[in-house]
C-alpha positions in Angstrom: -15.1 5.7 24.4 -12.7 8.8 26.2 -10.9 11.0 24.0 -7.9 10.8 26.1 -6.5 8.1 24.5 -6.2 9.5 21.2 -4.8 12.7 21.9 -2.0 10.9 23.6 -2.8 11.7 26.9 -4.2 15.2 25.9 -8.2 16.4 25.4 -10.2 16.7 22.5 -11.3 20.7 23.7 -8.0 21.7 24.2 -7.3 20.8 20.5 -9.5 22.4 17.9 -7.2 24.1 15.5 -6.9 22.9 12.4 -3.1 22.0 12.1 -3.6 20.3 15.7 -6.0 17.9 13.6 -3.9 17.5 10.9 -0.6 16.2 13.2 -3.5 13.8 15.2 -3.9 12.0 11.5 -0.1 12.3 10.8 0.8 10.2 13.5 -1.5 7.7 13.6 0.6 4.7 12.6 -1.6 2.1 11.0 -4.7 2.9 8.4 -7.0 3.9 10.1 -10.8 3.1 8.1 -12.5 0.3 7.4 -10.4 -1.9 4.2 -13.4 -1.6 2.5 -12.8 2.0 1.5 -9.6 1.2 -0.6 -11.3 -1.4 -2.2 -14.2 1.0 -3.4 -11.8 3.3 -4.4 -9.8 1.4 -6.1 -12.1 -1.0 -7.5 -13.2 2.3 -9.7 -9.4 2.8 -10.0 -9.6 -0.9 -11.2 -12.5 0.3 -14.2 -10.8 3.1 -15.1 -7.2 1.8 -16.1 -9.3 -1.5 -17.4 -10.7 0.6 -20.1 -7.2 2.6 -20.6 -5.6 -0.6 -22.5 -9.2 -2.6 -23.9 -8.8 -0.3 -27.5 -5.2 -1.7 -28.1 -6.2 -5.3 -27.8 -9.5 -4.1 -29.8 -7.8 -2.0 -32.4 -6.7 -4.0 -35.2 -9.7 -5.7 -35.4 -12.4 -2.5 -35.0 -9.5 -1.4 -38.0 -10.7 -4.0 -40.4 -14.2 -4.4 -39.6 -14.8 0.2 -40.4 -12.9 -0.2 -42.9 -10.0 2.2 -41.6 -6.4 1.8 -41.7 -4.7 0.9 -38.0 -3.4 4.6 -37.6 -7.0 5.9 -38.2 -8.4 4.1 -35.5 -5.6 4.7 -33.1 -7.1 8.5 -33.6 -9.6 7.1 -31.0 -6.2 7.1 -28.7 -5.6 9.9 -29.2 -8.9 12.0 -28.5 -9.1 9.8 -25.4 -6.5 10.9 -23.8 -7.3 15.0 -24.9 -10.5 14.1 -23.0 -8.1 12.6 -20.0 -6.2 16.3 -19.7 -10.2 18.2 -19.7 -11.6 16.0 -18.2 -8.6 15.8 -14.8 -8.7 20.1 -14.7 -12.7 20.1 -15.0 -12.8 17.6 -11.7 -9.9 18.8 -10.3 -12.0 21.9 -9.8 -14.4 19.9 -7.9 -12.6 18.5 -5.8 -10.7 22.0 -5.0 -13.8 23.5 -4.2 -17.2 20.7 -3.3 -14.2 18.3 -2.7 -12.8 15.3 -3.4 -16.5 13.2 -2.8 -18.0 14.6 -5.4 -15.4 14.3 -8.0 -15.3 10.8 -7.1 -18.5 10.3 -8.0 -18.4 12.6 -11.3 -15.5 11.0 -13.4 -17.2 7.3 -12.5 -20.0 8.2 -14.3 -18.2 10.6 -17.2 -16.0 7.6 -18.2 -18.9 4.8 -17.7 -21.4 7.1 -20.3 -18.0 7.4 -22.8 -16.6 3.5 -22.3 -20.8 2.2 -22.9 -21.8 4.7 -25.9 -17.8 4.0 -27.5 -19.5 -0.1 -26.6 -22.2 1.3 -29.7 -20.5 3.0 -32.3 -20.6 2.4 -35.7 -18.0 3.9 -37.3 -14.3 5.3 -36.4 -15.6 9.2 -35.9 -18.4 7.5 -33.3 -15.9 5.6 -31.9 -13.3 9.2 -31.6 -15.9 11.0 -30.1 -17.2 8.6 -27.9 -13.4 7.6 -26.4 -13.0 11.2 -25.8 -16.1 11.3 -23.4 -14.7 7.9 -22.0 -11.3 10.4 -21.2 -12.8 12.9 -19.3 -14.4 10.4 -17.2 -10.3 8.5 -17.0 -8.6 11.9 -16.5 -10.7 12.3 -13.5 -10.4 9.7 -12.2 -6.8 9.1 -11.9 -6.7 13.4 -10.4 -8.6 11.9 -8.0 -8.7 9.0 -6.6 -4.4 10.4 -6.2 -5.7 13.3 -4.4 -8.5 11.1 -1.8 -6.4 8.8 -0.9 -3.3 10.7 -0.1 -5.3 13.6 1.8 -6.6 10.2 3.5 -3.7 8.4 4.5 -1.2 9.8 8.2 2.0 10.7 5.9 4.2 7.5 6.3 1.8 5.5 5.3 1.0 7.7 2.6 2.8 6.2 -0.3 2.1 2.3 0.7 -2.1 3.1 0.4 -2.0 5.2 -2.5 -0.2 2.4 -3.9 -2.9 -0.4 -3.0 -5.2 2.0 -4.7 -2.9 1.5 -8.3 -2.6 -2.0 -7.4 -6.1 -2.4 -8.5 -6.0 -0.6 -11.0 -2.3 -2.7 -12.1 -4.8 -5.3 -11.7 -7.5 -3.4 -14.2 -4.0 -3.7 -16.9 -2.9 -7.0 -16.1 -6.8 -8.7 -16.7 -6.7 -7.4 -20.1 -5.1 -9.6 -21.9 -6.5 -12.2 -20.6 -9.7 -11.4 -21.0 -9.2 -9.6 -24.9 -7.7 -13.1 -25.9 -10.7 -14.6 -25.3 -13.3 -12.1 -27.3 -11.7 -10.3 -29.5 -10.1 -12.8 -32.0 -12.9 -15.3 -31.8 -16.0 -13.2 -31.9 -17.3 -10.7 -34.0 -18.2 -8.4 -31.2 -15.2 -9.4 -28.3 -14.4 -5.5 -28.9 -17.7 -4.4 -27.4 -18.7 -6.3 -25.2 -14.6 -5.5 -23.8 -15.9 -2.1 -23.8 -18.9 -3.3 -21.6 -17.2 -5.1 -19.2 -15.7 -1.6 -18.0 -19.0 -0.1 -18.6 -20.7 -1.6 -15.9 -17.9 -2.4 -13.8 -17.4 1.5 -13.7 -21.4 2.0 -13.3 -21.8 -0.2 -10.0 -19.2 1.4 -8.2 -21.2 4.6 -8.7 -23.1 3.8 -6.3 -20.6 1.8 -3.6 -18.8 5.2 -3.4 -21.9 7.6 -2.1 -21.2 6.7 1.5 -17.3 8.0 1.7 -16.2 9.8 3.8 -15.3 13.6 3.2 -11.4 14.1 2.6 -9.9 16.1 5.8 -8.3 17.9 4.8 -9.8 19.3 2.5 -12.4 19.6 5.1 -9.9 21.7 7.0 -8.9 24.2 3.9 -12.3 24.6 3.6 -12.0 26.1 6.9 -15.2 23.1 8.5 -12.5 22.2 11.1 -15.7 20.1 13.1 -17.2 18.1 11.1 -12.5 17.3 10.2 -11.9 16.4 13.8 -14.8 14.2 14.1 -13.6 12.0 11.2 -10.3 12.1 13.0 -11.4 11.3 16.0 -13.3 8.5 14.6 -9.6 7.5 12.2 -8.1 7.7 15.6 -10.4 5.0 17.6 -10.1 2.2 14.3 -6.8 2.5 14.9 -6.6 2.2 18.4 -8.7 -0.9 18.1 -6.3 -2.1 14.8 -3.4 -2.1 17.5 -4.0 -3.0 20.4 -2.9 0.0 22.1 -4.2 2.4 24.7 -2.3 5.1 23.2 -1.2 6.8 20.3 2.5 8.3 19.1 2.2 12.4 20.0 1.0 14.9 17.6 3.8 16.9 16.2 3.9 20.3 14.8 2.9 21.1 11.3 3.9 24.1 9.3 1.4 26.0 8.3 -1.8 26.0 5.8 -2.5 28.3 3.6 -5.6 29.1 3.6 -8.3 27.7 0.6 -9.0 30.7 -2.2 -11.7 30.7 -4.6 -9.5 29.9 -7.6 -6.9 27.4 -6.9 -5.5 28.3 -10.1 -3.8 31.6 -9.1 -2.1 29.2 -6.4 -0.2 27.5 -9.2 0.8 30.6 -11.2 3.1 31.6 -8.4 6.4 31.0 -7.1 7.5 27.9 -6.3 4.4 26.4 -7.2 4.5 27.6 -10.9 7.5 25.5 -10.6 6.4 22.5 -9.6 3.9 22.3 -12.1 5.9 23.1 -15.4 8.8 20.6 -13.2 6.3 17.9 -12.8 4.0 18.7 -16.6 7.3 17.6 -18.4 7.8 14.6 -16.4 4.5 13.4 -17.3 4.4 14.7 -20.4 8.1 12.9 -21.3 7.2 9.6 -19.6 3.2 8.6 -21.2 5.0 9.3 -24.9 6.9 5.5 -24.1 4.2 4.4 -21.9 1.6 4.9 -24.0 3.4 3.7 -26.8 3.8 0.7 -24.6 0.4 0.6 -23.5 -2.0 1.1 -26.2 -0.1 0.5 -29.7 2.2 -3.0 -28.6 -0.2 -4.9 -30.2 -0.4 -2.5 -33.4 3.4 -3.1 -33.1 3.8 -6.8 -33.2 0.9 -7.4 -35.2 3.3 -5.1 -37.8 6.5 -7.0 -36.9 5.2 -10.2 -38.1 3.1 -11.8 -35.0 -0.6 -12.3 -35.3 -3.1 -10.8 -33.0 -3.8 -14.2 -30.9 -0.2 -14.6 -31.1 1.0 -11.2 -29.8 -2.0 -11.1 -27.4 -1.0 -14.6 -26.1 2.8 -12.8 -25.8 1.2 -10.3 -23.5 -1.5 -12.0 -21.1 1.7 -13.0 -19.8 4.0 -10.3 -19.6 0.9 -7.5 -18.4 1.1 -10.5 -14.9 3.8 -7.0 -13.9 2.1 -5.0 -13.5 0.2 -6.5 -10.5 3.4 -6.8 -9.7 5.5 -4.5 -9.5 2.0 -2.8 -7.9 1.7 -4.6 -5.1 5.5 -4.1 -4.6 5.4 -0.7 -4.1 2.2 -1.1 -1.4 5.7 -2.9 0.2 8.1 -0.2 -1.3 7.0 3.2 -1.8 7.2 4.6 1.9 11.1 2.2 2.8 13.8 4.7 0.4 13.3 7.7 -0.7 10.6 8.0 -4.0 12.8 10.3 -6.3 14.7 7.5 -7.1 13.2 5.0 -6.6 11.4 6.7 -9.2 14.0 7.3 -11.9 15.9 3.7 -11.2 12.3 2.3 -12.8 12.2 4.5 -15.1 15.3 3.4 -16.6 15.1 -0.6 -15.8 11.7 0.3 -17.7 13.7 2.2 -20.9 16.8 -1.3 -20.9 13.6 -3.4 -21.6 12.1 -2.0 -23.5 15.3 -1.4 -25.5 15.3 -5.0 -25.6 12.7 -5.8 -27.1 12.9 -3.6 -29.9 16.5 -5.0 -30.9 16.4 -9.0 -30.1 12.5 -9.0 -30.3 11.5 -13.1 -30.2 8.6 -14.4 -28.1 10.5 -15.3 -25.1 11.9 -12.0 -25.0 8.6 -10.0 -25.6 7.6 -12.3 -22.5 10.4 -11.9 -20.2 11.4 -8.5 -20.7 7.9 -6.8 -21.2 6.6 -9.0 -17.7 10.0 -6.0 -17.0 8.6 -3.3 -18.3 4.6 -4.1 -17.0 6.2 -4.7 -13.2 8.8 -1.3 -13.6 5.1 0.8 -14.9 3.1 -0.8 -12.0 6.2 0.0 -10.0 7.0 3.7 -11.3 3.7 5.0 -12.4 1.5 4.8 -8.2 5.3 6.6 -6.8 4.9 9.1 -9.0 1.6 9.9 -8.9 1.6 10.4 -5.3 4.8 12.0 -5.2 3.7 14.7 -7.5 0.4 15.3 -4.9 3.2 15.5 -2.1 4.8 18.7 -4.4 0.6 20.4 -3.7 -1.0 22.6 -0.9 -4.3 21.6 0.0 -5.7 24.6 -1.2 -4.4 23.3 -4.8 -3.7 19.8 -4.7 -6.4 18.2 -6.7 -5.7 21.1 -9.2 -2.1 21.1 -8.9 -1.8 17.0 -9.4 -4.8 17.4 -12.4 -2.3 20.1 -14.3 0.6 18.5 -13.9 -1.2 14.5 -15.3 -3.8 16.4 -17.4 -1.5 18.2 -19.5 1.0 15.6 -19.6 -0.9 13.6 -20.8 0.0 15.6 -24.3 2.4 13.2 -24.6 0.0 10.4 -24.2 -1.8 12.0 -27.4 0.9 12.1 -29.3 2.2 8.8 -28.9 0.7 7.2 -31.7 2.3 9.4 -34.1 6.1 9.6 -32.6 5.6 6.3 -32.4 3.8 4.5 -35.0 6.3 7.5 -36.9 9.2 6.0 -35.4 8.2 2.7 -36.8 7.5 3.1 -40.1 10.3 5.6 -41.0 13.0 3.5 -39.4 11.8 0.3 -38.4 10.4 -1.5 -35.6 13.6 -1.5 -33.3 13.3 3.1 -33.8 9.9 2.7 -32.5 11.4 0.7 -29.2 14.0 3.1 -29.1 12.3 6.2 -28.4 9.8 4.9 -25.7 13.1 3.8 -23.9 14.2 7.2 -23.9 11.3 8.6 -22.7 11.9 6.2 -19.4 15.3 7.9 -19.5 14.5 11.4 -19.8 11.6 11.4 -17.6 14.3 9.5 -14.9 16.4 12.4 -15.5 13.7 15.0 -15.0 12.8 13.4 -11.7 15.6 13.9 -10.1 14.9 17.7 -9.9 11.4 17.4 -6.9 12.2 17.5 -3.3 12.6 14.9 -0.7 9.3 14.7 0.5 8.7 10.5 1.6 7.3 10.5 5.4 6.3 14.2 5.6 3.7 15.9 6.3 1.2 17.6 3.2 1.1 21.2 5.0 2.8 24.1 4.9 2.2 27.4 2.8 4.0 26.0 -0.1 3.6 22.4 0.7 6.7 20.6 1.5 9.0 23.2 1.1 12.5 21.4 1.6 14.9 19.3 -0.2 
């Protein structure tokens, strides 16, 4: 195919600088790669998120089999979340230094190994250690996928396709209650089978990811302009075939991107990046207290309230469909409105839903408002991942996301202590009040971020203007 069409009438040879390569990618109006790329990346995300919530349904049975309290079993939740923090930062260092593709392989390999070991645990100490290992991989996967899809996407489609990947992740959330309902109350080893499913799925995806293309933006940041140009040229040709046309929109100028540094963390410790890291660590920290309270402790809270494990799981089976509905809706809404306002609104709706469950609990309330709470998470989290990545330049983006989301997981690690502590001290309603308040605080903090929807990722300081 001639190079004239992809350039909107300009020669490839006349477009040698990296800014122009970026502009050419950002002007593409459709997804410019094979659809299976989204499925391969999303499938790994599916099994990572699948693994996040398996422990919530397994915990009551594990406590009985290992002859420990439910609070002791929730230490495995804390250990896995500590693993998220370390894994996200370690894998992001790999991503920024050696490439996004390698980091995507490492993340899946680690959480698969950790999960299969957790399935073989013979006591609670082993479970806590092996869930930590699984957490290393899950934290790495969260940071890696968000960065990779965001960098492959044209600017105006970034939110949409990051949301497509996370729709697969939230399908993992939605599927677990169905499988857990069939396995955990029925078979003594049901919780082990639940873990094995996630591990085998992750290991399968590892081999499928070998053919993924490198991130063209990362290649540009490394000075590998020719390789990046080849990927973008192929993307342009794919896009032209998709839209059945002979021209793409004219590239728009982009801001200068800073050269890659040997240690990306240095970029994040300087202004204005240091302030952005602090803001997003705060947002994720506060939000994850309530988020992981709902995701990992809901069955425990409901059984303490007097509902059986089978009934609690059944209610969450129905409400969990909201994760998938919310994430799918995000694919159509993420780039339509300014992201920070959409995120703040979702946080408020989520908080209200938890307040209602806490103070008016009944099977119908759990199902209806649990569905709304789950849908709100499905809407909010994909947009917040995208929005977080938009605040950092390419040469430190993976590390910036990992620091923000990773350190934010300290809030998730504290969730069992805070939420179960409120439940023990003041009762069921107080635990949901605490979770809801975290949503309101996160919604308020998000309004301090920049306006980023539809803008290029490039620039020395990332997206610099409000």
